[in-house]
VOBAZA-538875 format. One record per residue (C-alpha): residue number from 0; residue in three letters; chain; x, z, y. Coordinates in steps of 0.5 Angstrom, whole numbers, always signed. Each point is the difference from the previous one (the first is absolute). Example, Ala and Ser with C-alpha at 12.3 -4.5 7.8 and 13.67 -1.06 7.14 Angstrom:
<atoms>
ATOM num residu chaine     X     Z     Y
ATOM   0    ALA      A   +25   +16    -9
ATOM   1    SER      A    +2    -2    +7
</atoms>
This chain:
<atoms>
ATOM num residu chaine     X     Z     Y
ATOM   0    UNK      A  +216  +183  +183
ATOM   1    UNK      A    -4    +0    +6
ATOM   2    UNK      A    +4    -5    +6
ATOM   3    UNK      A    +8    -2    -1
ATOM   4    UNK      A    +2    +6    +5
ATOM   5    UNK      A    +5    +5    -3
ATOM   6    UNK      A    -3    +6    -3
ATOM   7    UNK      A    +1    +7    +2
ATOM   8    UNK      A    -3    +5    -7
ATOM   9    UNK      A    -2    +7    +2
ATOM  10    UNK      A    +0    +4    -7
ATOM  11    UNK      A    +0    +8    -1
ATOM  12    UNK      A    -4    +5    -3
ATOM  13    UNK      A    -7    +2    +1
ATOM  14    UNK      A    -1    +3    +7
ATOM  15    UNK      A    +6    +0    +3
ATOM  16    UNK      A    -2    -5    +6
ATOM  17    UNK      A    +1    -7    -2
ATOM  18    UNK      A    -6    -2    +3
ATOM  19    UNK      A    +1    +4    +6
ATOM  20    UNK      A    +6    -5    +1
ATOM  21    UNK      A    -3    -5    -2
ATOM  22    UNK      A    -5    +0    +6
ATOM  23    UNK      A    +6    +2    +5
ATOM  24    UNK      A    +4    -6    -2
ATOM  25    UNK      A    -7    -5    +0
ATOM  26    UNK      A    -2    +3    +6
ATOM  27    UNK      A    -7    +1    -1
ATOM  28    UNK      A    -4    +4    -5
ATOM  29    UNK      A    +0    -5    -7
ATOM  30    UNK      A    +1    +5    -5
ATOM  31    UNK      A    -5    +6    -1
ATOM  32    UNK      A    +4    +7    +1
ATOM  33    UNK      A    -3    +6    -3
ATOM  34    UNK      A    +4    +7    -3
ATOM  35    UNK      A    -3    -2    -6
ATOM  36    UNK      A    +6    -2    -6
ATOM  37    UNK      A    -1    -7    -2
ATOM  38    UNK      A    -5    -3    +5
ATOM  39    UNK      A    +5    -7    +0
ATOM  40    UNK      A    -1    -3    -6
ATOM  41    UNK      A    +1    -7    +2
ATOM  42    UNK      A    +5    -3    +3
ATOM  43    UNK      A    -2    -2    +7
ATOM  44    UNK      A    +4    -6    +4
ATOM  45    UNK      A    +0    -1    +7
ATOM  46    UNK      A    +5    -4    +5
ATOM  47    UNK      A    +4    +4    +5
ATOM  48    UNK      A    +5    -1    +5
ATOM  49    UNK      A    +7    +3    +2
ATOM  50    UNK      A    +5    -2    +5
ATOM  51    UNK      A    -3    -8    -1
ATOM  52    UNK      A    +1    +1    -7
ATOM  53    UNK      A    -7    -1    -3
ATOM  54    UNK      A    -1    +2    -8
ATOM  55    UNK      A    -5    +3    -5
ATOM  56    UNK      A    -1    +8    -1
ATOM  57    UNK      A    -3    +2    -6
ATOM  58    UNK      A    -3    +7    -1
ATOM  59    UNK      A    +0    +1    -8
ATOM  60    UNK      A    -4    +6    -3
ATOM  61    UNK      A    +3    +6    -2
ATOM  62    UNK      A    +5    +0    -6
ATOM  63    UNK      A    -2    +4    -6
ATOM  64    UNK      A    +4    +2    -5
ATOM  65    UNK      A    -6    +4    -3
ATOM  66    UNK      A    -6    -2    -4
ATOM  67    UNK      A    -5    +4    +2
ATOM  68    UNK      A    -3    -6    +5
ATOM  69    UNK      A    -3    -5    -5
ATOM  70    UNK      A    +4    -5    +5
ATOM  71    UNK      A    +6    +2    +0
ATOM  72    UNK      A    +3    -5    -4
ATOM  73    UNK      A    -4    -5    +5
ATOM  74    UNK      A    +3    +3    +6
ATOM  75    UNK      A    +8    -1    -3
ATOM  76    UNK      A    -2    -7    -2
ATOM  77    UNK      A    -2    -1    +8
ATOM  78    UNK      A    +7    +3    +2
ATOM  79    UNK      A    +4    -4    -5
ATOM  80    UNK      A    -4    -6    +3
ATOM  81    UNK      A    +2    +1    +7
ATOM  82    UNK      A    +7    +3    -2
ATOM  83    UNK      A    +1    -8    -3
ATOM  84    UNK      A    -2    -3    +6
ATOM  85    UNK      A    +3    +5    +5
ATOM  86    UNK      A    +7    -2    +5
ATOM  87    UNK      A    +0    +7    +2
ATOM  88    UNK      A    -3    +6    -4
ATOM  89    UNK      A    -2    +6    +5
ATOM  90    UNK      A    +1    +6    -5
ATOM  91    UNK      A    -5    +7    +4
ATOM  92    UNK      A    +1    +7    -2
ATOM  93    UNK      A    -3    +6    +3
ATOM  94    UNK      A    +6    +5    +4
ATOM  95    UNK      A    -5    +5    +1
ATOM  96    UNK      A    -2    +1    -7
ATOM  97    UNK      A    +8    -2    -3
ATOM  98    UNK      A    +3    -4    -6
ATOM  99    UNK      A    -5    +0    -6
ATOM 100    UNK      A    +1    -2    -6
ATOM 101    UNK      A    -5    -6    +1
ATOM 102    UNK      A    +6    -2    +5
ATOM 103    UNK      A    +5    -1    -5
ATOM 104    UNK      A    -4    -4    -5
ATOM 105    UNK      A    -1    -6    +5
ATOM 106    UNK      A    +6    +1    +3
ATOM 107    UNK      A    +3    -1    -7
ATOM 108    UNK      A    -5    -7    +0
ATOM 109    UNK      A    +3    -2    +6
ATOM 110    UNK      A    +7    +0    -1
ATOM 111    UNK      A    -1    -6    -5
ATOM 112    UNK      A    -2    -4    +5
ATOM 113    UNK      A    +4    -4    +4
ATOM 114    UNK      A    -3    -1    +7
ATOM 115    UNK      A    +1    +6    +6
ATOM 116    UNK      A    -3    +7    -1
ATOM 117    UNK      A    -1    +4    +7
ATOM 118    UNK      A    -2    +8    -2
ATOM 119    UNK      A    -5    +2    +5
ATOM 120    UNK      A    -1    +8    +0
ATOM 121    UNK      A    -7    +0    +3
ATOM 122    UNK      A    -3    +5    +4
ATOM 123    UNK      A    +6    +2    +3
ATOM 124    UNK      A    -3    +2    +7
ATOM 125    UNK      A    +5    +4    +3
ATOM 126    UNK      A    +8    +0    +0
ATOM 127    UNK      A    -1    +7    -4
ATOM 128    UNK      A    -3    -5    -6
ATOM 129    UNK      A    +6    -4    +1
ATOM 130    UNK      A    +4    +5    -4
ATOM 131    UNK      A    -5    +0    -5
ATOM 132    UNK      A    +1    -8    -1
ATOM 133    UNK      A    +7    +1    -3
ATOM 134    UNK      A    -1    +1    -7
ATOM 135    UNK      A    -3    -6    -1
ATOM 136    UNK      A    +7    -2    +0
ATOM 137    UNK      A    +0    +2    -8
ATOM 138    UNK      A    -5    -6    -1
ATOM 139    UNK      A    +7    -4    +0
ATOM 140    UNK      A    -3    -5    +5
ATOM 141    UNK      A    +4    -1    +5
ATOM 142    UNK      A    -2    +2    +8
ATOM 143    UNK      A    -6    +5    +0
ATOM 144    UNK      A    -5    -2    +7
ATOM 145    UNK      A    -4    +6    +3
ATOM 146    UNK      A    -6    -2    +3
ATOM 147    UNK      A    -7    +2    +1
ATOM 148    UNK      A    -5    -6    -1
ATOM 149    UNK      A    -5    +4    +3
ATOM 150    UNK      A    +3    +1    +7
ATOM 151    UNK      A    +4    -7    -1
ATOM 152    UNK      A    +7    +5    +1
ATOM 153    UNK      A    +6    -4    -3
ATOM 154    UNK      A    -4    -6    -2
ATOM 155    UNK      A    +4    -4    +4
ATOM 156    UNK      A    +6    +1    -3
ATOM 157    UNK      A    -3    -2    -7
ATOM 158    UNK      A    -2    -6    +3
ATOM 159    UNK      A    +6    -2    +4
ATOM 160    UNK      A    +4    +0    -8
ATOM 161    UNK      A    -6    -3    -3
ATOM 162    UNK      A    +1    -6    +5
ATOM 163    UNK      A    +7    +0    -1
ATOM 164    UNK      A    -1    +0    -8
ATOM 165    UNK      A    -4    -6    +0
ATOM 166    UNK      A    +3    -5    -3
ATOM 167    UNK      A    -5    -5    +3
ATOM 168    UNK      A    +2    -3    +7
ATOM 169    UNK      A    -6    -4    +2
ATOM 170    UNK      A    -7    +2    +1
ATOM 171    UNK      A    -5    -5    -3
ATOM 172    UNK      A    -3    -4    +5
ATOM 173    UNK      A    -7    +1    -1
ATOM 174    UNK      A    -4    -4    -5
ATOM 175    UNK      A    -7    -4    +0
ATOM 176    UNK      A    -5    +4    +2
ATOM 177    UNK      A    -2    +5    -6
ATOM 178    UNK      A    -7    +1    -3
ATOM 179    UNK      A    -2    +7    +1
ATOM 180    UNK      A    -5    +2    -6
ATOM 181    UNK      A    -2    +7    +0
ATOM 182    UNK      A    -2    +2    -8
ATOM 183    UNK      A    -6    +5    +0
ATOM 184    UNK      A    -5    +3    -4
ATOM 185    UNK      A    -2    +6    -4
ATOM 186    UNK      A    +5    +5    -3
ATOM 187    UNK      A    +2    -3    -7
ATOM 188    UNK      A    -3    -8    +0
ATOM 189    UNK      A    +7    -3    -1
ATOM 190    UNK      A    +3    -1    +7
ATOM 191    UNK      A    +7    +2    -2
ATOM 192    UNK      A    -1    -3    -6
ATOM 193    UNK      A    -2    -7    +3
ATOM 194    UNK      A    +6    +1    +5
ATOM 195    UNK      A    +5    +1    -6
ATOM 196    UNK      A    -3    -6    -4
ATOM 197    UNK      A    +1    -4    +7
ATOM 198    UNK      A    +7    +1    +1
ATOM 199    UNK      A    +2    +1    -8
ATOM 200    UNK      A    +3    +7    +1
ATOM 201    UNK      A    -1    +7    +0
ATOM 202    UNK      A    +0    +1    +7
ATOM 203    UNK      A    -6    +5    +1
ATOM 204    UNK      A    -1    +5    -5
ATOM 205    UNK      A    -6    -1    -4
ATOM 206    UNK      A    -4    +5    -3
ATOM 207    UNK      A    -6    +3    -3
ATOM 208    UNK      A    -1    +5    +4
ATOM 209    UNK      A    -4    -2    +6
ATOM 210    UNK      A    +3    +1    +7
ATOM 211    UNK      A    +7    -1    -2
ATOM 212    UNK      A    +2    -5    +6
ATOM 213    UNK      A    +0    +4    +6
ATOM 214    UNK      A    +3    -4    +5
ATOM 215    UNK      A    -1    -7    +2
ATOM 216    UNK      A    +6    -4    -3
ATOM 217    UNK      A    +2    -7    +2
ATOM 218    UNK      A    +2    -5    -5
ATOM 219    UNK      A    +2    -7    +2
ATOM 220    UNK      A    -1    -7    -4
ATOM 221    UNK      A    +1    -7    +0
ATOM 222    UNK      A    -6    -4    -2
ATOM 223    UNK      A    -1    -7    +1
ATOM 224    UNK      A    +5    +0    +6
ATOM 225    UNK      A    -3    +5    +3
ATOM 226    UNK      A    +2    +7    +1
ATOM 227    UNK      A    -4    +6    -1
ATOM 228    UNK      A    +1    +7    +1
ATOM 229    UNK      A    -5    +5    -4
ATOM 230    UNK      A    -2    +6    +2
ATOM 231    UNK      A    -2    +5    -5
ATOM 232    UNK      A    -4    +6    +2
ATOM 233    UNK      A    -3    +6    -3
ATOM 234    UNK      A    -6    -1    -3
ATOM 235    UNK      A    -6    +2    +5
ATOM 236    UNK      A    -5    +5    -1
ATOM 237    UNK      A    -6    +3    +5
ATOM 238    UNK      A    +3    +4    +6
ATOM 239    UNK      A    -4    +6    -2
ATOM 240    UNK      A    +3    +1    -6
ATOM 241    UNK      A    +7    +0    +1
ATOM 242    UNK      A    +1    +3    +8
ATOM 243    UNK      A    +5    +5    -1
ATOM 244    UNK      A    +4    -2    -6
ATOM 245    UNK      A    +6    -6    +0
ATOM 246    UNK      A    -5    -5    -2
ATOM 247    UNK      A    -3    +0    +7
ATOM 248    UNK      A    +6    -2    +2
ATOM 249    UNK      A    +0    -6    -5
ATOM 250    UNK      A    -7    -3    +3
ATOM 251    UNK      A    +3    +1    +7
ATOM 252    UNK      A    +6    -4    -3
ATOM 253    UNK      A    -5    -6    -3
ATOM 254    UNK      A    -2    -1    +6
ATOM 255    UNK      A    +6    +0    +4
ATOM 256    UNK      A    +2    -5    -6
ATOM 257    UNK      A    -7    -4    +1
ATOM 258    UNK      A    +1    -1    +8
ATOM 259    UNK      A    +8    -2    -2
ATOM 260    UNK      A    -3    -5    -4
ATOM 261    UNK      A    -3    -8    +1
ATOM 262    UNK      A    -4    +1    -6
ATOM 263    UNK      A    -3    +6    -5
ATOM 264    UNK      A    +0    -2    -8
ATOM 265    UNK      A    -5    +5    -2
ATOM 266    UNK      A    +2    +2    -8
ATOM 267    UNK      A    -7    +2    -3
ATOM 268    UNK      A    +0    +2    -8
ATOM 269    UNK      A    -3    -6    -3
ATOM 270    UNK      A    -3    +4    -6
ATOM 271    UNK      A    -3    +6    +5
ATOM 272    UNK      A    -4    -5    +4
ATOM 273    UNK      A    -1    +0    +7
ATOM 274    UNK      A    +0    +7    +2
ATOM 275    UNK      A    -3    +4    +7
ATOM 276    UNK      A    +8    +1    +1
ATOM 277    UNK      A    +2    -7    +0
ATOM 278    UNK      A    -6    -2    +4
ATOM 279    UNK      A    +3    +6    +5
ATOM 280    UNK      A    +8    -4    +0
ATOM 281    UNK      A    -3    -7    +1
ATOM 282    UNK      A    -4    +3    +6
ATOM 283    UNK      A    +7    +3    +3
ATOM 284    UNK      A    +3    -6    -1
ATOM 285    UNK      A    -6    -4    +4
ATOM 286    UNK      A    +0    +5    +5
ATOM 287    UNK      A    +8    -1    +1
ATOM 288    UNK      A    -1    -8    +1
ATOM 289    UNK      A    +3    -2    -5
ATOM 290    UNK      A    +1    -5    -5
ATOM 291    UNK      A    -3    +2    -7
ATOM 292    UNK      A    +1    -2    -7
ATOM 293    UNK      A    -2    +4    -6
ATOM 294    UNK      A    +3    +0    -6
ATOM 295    UNK      A    -3    +2    -7
ATOM 296    UNK      A    +5    +3    -3
ATOM 297    UNK      A    +0    +2    -8
ATOM 298    UNK      A    -5    -6    -2
ATOM 299    UNK      A    +3    +0    -6
ATOM 300    UNK      A    -4    +5    -2
ATOM 301    UNK      A    -5    -4    +2
ATOM 302    UNK      A    +2    -7    -2
ATOM 303    UNK      A    +5    +0    -6
ATOM 304    UNK      A    +5    -6    -1
ATOM 305    UNK      A    -4    -2    -6
ATOM 306    UNK      A    -7    +2    +3
ATOM 307    UNK      A    -6    -6    +0
ATOM 308    UNK      A    +2    -4    +6
ATOM 309    UNK      A    -8    -2    +2
ATOM 310    UNK      A    -1    +8    -1
ATOM 311    UNK      A    +6    +2    +4
ATOM 312    UNK      A    -3    -5    +6
ATOM 313    UNK      A    -6    +3    +0
ATOM 314    UNK      A    +3    +8    +1
ATOM 315    UNK      A    +4    -3    +6
ATOM 316    UNK      A    -6    -2    +3
ATOM 317    UNK      A    -4    +6    -1
ATOM 318    UNK      A    +6    +4    +4
ATOM 319    UNK      A    +0    -5    +5
ATOM 320    UNK      A    -7    +1    +2
ATOM 321    UNK      A    -1    +6    -1
ATOM 322    UNK      A    +6    +1    +5
ATOM 323    UNK      A    -3    -5    +5
ATOM 324    UNK      A    -6    +4    +0
ATOM 325    UNK      A    +2    +7    +0
ATOM 326    UNK      A    +4    -2    +6
ATOM 327    UNK      A    -3    -5    +4
ATOM 328    UNK      A    +3    +0    +6
ATOM 329    UNK      A    +7    +0    -4
ATOM 330    UNK      A    -2    -7    -3
ATOM 331    UNK      A    +5    -3    +3
ATOM 332    UNK      A    +5    +4    -4
ATOM 333    UNK      A    +5    -5    -5
ATOM 334    UNK      A    +0    +3    -8
ATOM 335    UNK      A    +4    -2    -5
ATOM 336    UNK      A    +0    +4    -7
ATOM 337    UNK      A    +7    +2    -3
ATOM 338    UNK      A    +3    +4    -5
ATOM 339    UNK      A    +6    +5    +2
ATOM 340    UNK      A    +2    +2    -6
ATOM 341    UNK      A    +0    -7    -3
ATOM 342    UNK      A    +3    -3    +6
ATOM 343    UNK      A    -6    -5    -1
ATOM 344    UNK      A    -3    -3    +7
ATOM 345    UNK      A    +5    +2    +5
ATOM 346    UNK      A    +1    -7    +2
ATOM 347    UNK      A    -7    -1    +2
ATOM 348    UNK      A    +0    +7    +4
ATOM 349    UNK      A    +5    -2    +4
ATOM 350    UNK      A    -3    -7    +1
ATOM 351    UNK      A    -6    +4    +3
ATOM 352    UNK      A    +4    +4    +4
ATOM 353    UNK      A    +4    -7    +3
ATOM 354    UNK      A    -7    -3    +1
ATOM 355    UNK      A    -3    +6    +4
ATOM 356    UNK      A    +6    +2    +4
ATOM 357    UNK      A    -1    -8    +2
ATOM 358    UNK      A    -7    +1    +2
ATOM 359    UNK      A    +2    +7    +3
ATOM 360    UNK      A    +4    -5    +6
ATOM 361    UNK      A    -5    -6    +0
ATOM 362    UNK      A    -2    -2    +7
ATOM 363    UNK      A    -5    -5    +2
ATOM 364    UNK      A    +0    -4    +7
ATOM 365    UNK      A    -3    +2    +5
ATOM 366    UNK      A    -4    -7    +1
ATOM 367    UNK      A    -2    +0    -7
ATOM 368    UNK      A    -2    +7    +0
ATOM 369    UNK      A    -6    -1    +5
ATOM 370    UNK      A    -2    -6    -3
ATOM 371    UNK      A    -1    +4    -7
ATOM 372    UNK      A    -3    +6    +4
ATOM 373    UNK      A    -4    -4    +5
ATOM 374    UNK      A    -3    -4    -7
ATOM 375    UNK      A    -2    +6    -4
ATOM 376    UNK      A    -4    +3    +7
ATOM 377    UNK      A    -3    -6    +0
ATOM 378    UNK      A    -2    -1    -7
ATOM 379    UNK      A    -3    +8    +0
ATOM 380    UNK      A    -1    +2    +7
ATOM 381    UNK      A    -1    +8    +2
ATOM 382    UNK      A    -5    +4    +4
ATOM 383    UNK      A    +0    +8    +0
ATOM 384    UNK      A    -6    +2    +4
ATOM 385    UNK      A    -1    -6    +2
ATOM 386    UNK      A    +6    -2    +4
ATOM 387    UNK      A    +4    -5    -4
ATOM 388    UNK      A    +7    +1    -1
ATOM 389    UNK      A    +5    -5    +3
ATOM 390    UNK      A    +7    -2    -3
ATOM 391    UNK      A    +4    -3    +6
ATOM 392    UNK      A    +6    +0    -2
ATOM 393    UNK      A    +5    +2    -6
ATOM 394    UNK      A    +8    +1    -2
ATOM 395    UNK      A    +4    +2    -4
ATOM 396    UNK      A    +4    +6    +3
ATOM 397    UNK      A    +4    +3    -6
ATOM 398    UNK      A    +2    -2    -7
ATOM 399    UNK      A    +2    +5    -6
ATOM 400    UNK      A    -6    +1    -1
ATOM 401    UNK      A    -4    -6    +5
ATOM 402    UNK      A    -3    +3    +5
ATOM 403    UNK      A    -5    -4    +5
ATOM 404    UNK      A    -3    +2    +6
ATOM 405    UNK      A    -7    -2    +3
ATOM 406    UNK      A    -2    -2    +7
ATOM 407    UNK      A    -7    +2    +0
ATOM 408    UNK      A    -6    +1    +4
ATOM 409    UNK      A    -1    +8    -1
ATOM 410    UNK      A    +5    +3    -6
ATOM 411    UNK      A    -6    +5    -2
ATOM 412    UNK      A    -4    -6    -3
ATOM 413    UNK      A    +4    -2    -6
ATOM 414    UNK      A    -2    +4    -5
ATOM 415    UNK      A    +5    +1    -6
ATOM 416    UNK      A    -5    -4    -6
ATOM 417    UNK      A    +1    -6    +6
ATOM 418    UNK      A    +8    +1    +1
ATOM 419    UNK      A    +0    +0    -8
ATOM 420    UNK      A    -3    -7    +0
ATOM 421    UNK      A    +5    -3    +5
ATOM 422    UNK      A    +6    +3    -4
ATOM 423    UNK      A    -3    -3    -6
ATOM 424    UNK      A    -1    -7    +4
ATOM 425    UNK      A    +8    +1    +1
ATOM 426    UNK      A    +1    +2    -7
ATOM 427    UNK      A    -4    -7    -2
ATOM 428    UNK      A    +5    -4    +4
ATOM 429    UNK      A    +7    +3    -2
ATOM 430    UNK      A    +3    +3    -5
ATOM 431    UNK      A    +0    +7    +2
ATOM 432    UNK      A    -1    +4    -7
ATOM 433    UNK      A    +4    +6    -1
ATOM 434    UNK      A    +0    +2    +8
ATOM 435    UNK      A    -5    +3    +4
ATOM 436    UNK      A    -2    -2    +7
ATOM 437    UNK      A    -1    +3    +6
ATOM 438    UNK      A    -5    -2    +5
ATOM 439    UNK      A    +0    +3    +7
ATOM 440    UNK      A    -4    -1    +6
ATOM 441    UNK      A    +0    +0    +7
ATOM 442    UNK      A    -5    -1    +6
ATOM 443    UNK      A    +0    -7    +3
ATOM 444    UNK      A    +0    +4    +6
ATOM 445    UNK      A    +5    +3    +0
ATOM 446    UNK      A    -3    +7    -4
ATOM 447    UNK      A    +0    +1    -7
</atoms>
């Protein structure tokens, strides 16, 4: 369970407004909201606070009792796992539609749990709709709360009751800083399978249907005394091909997940080889200025456990050579070979993430940095159109990623090839594999 805060779980049939209520309670748009039933398939976790009480809110996929959706059974599994974690359950129904047989089926399931269950009649946008909420008393679960998740009507009263029902009396104090990792990649490369392998449970829906994960899903785990927050995202496709579709929003989610993260864990399908889509995603992580680790998944297909060790080593070397040659600007990225299906190579992936994040946060003392840069300039002076480039001073202005400011006689003289030379000198002197390095310039006369 993410964190140790008390957990409030929202359940209900598809399209009753669970994601709208979820976004209302957490105070921002986290879950994708569409009129199409079944948009939320995984369970989403976010922290919320009400009247000084902090708790986790969980949005679940609409619970389907029909079998026409190939993911219906997995959605039910997700809801059941969430109910096991719950301290309070918010059972959402549709006041505009009225009592539905599916509501009664779910109510029968909820009667078997020994936890507070609040029935929320959503879409009660006016006092006239409140009367419609009365029929839900037939569910036999006690008080019914008319609310409007979209407009916020009645939500405060529900949260007051939630806080009263929560057994935990003290909110958890913030612990050690989390290592935030955005798991990104093309559709169907095994991102969700990798999360499940890390956690050892079916926390994220896994399916052979490409694009199953539609929201950014937060999962936490502990490894080597470090707390990781894994943000699983929808597979990224070209914007031009998905404009106006649900997947258009998924690309935005993935990009936002990168902004929330320190490290991008780019999952690649090993047997498929490096594709243009993989390169595009790696460059997206690079442009976002994040530490980067490449997880080459499904490696058991190329390297069976009983394979010849020497031959297997050559296969890995060839893959790494292609990776470095095809995307030279991400030559700094760390890499690990894994198999989510076989739960093999998982620790090396997390080890590489820790090394990349350590490099991402690295700082070089100003005096040492200046000596390094001056030695590099002395070793290889640079002149452009007869005008020499002079580097007067260097300092690291920020970490995460390491960013250096150079005071020059004329910033326009700094060619990208010489900038790359300086970056390589810094990398040769310090263990900065796994992180991008940024160079900024400023005129020694206060311009640029």
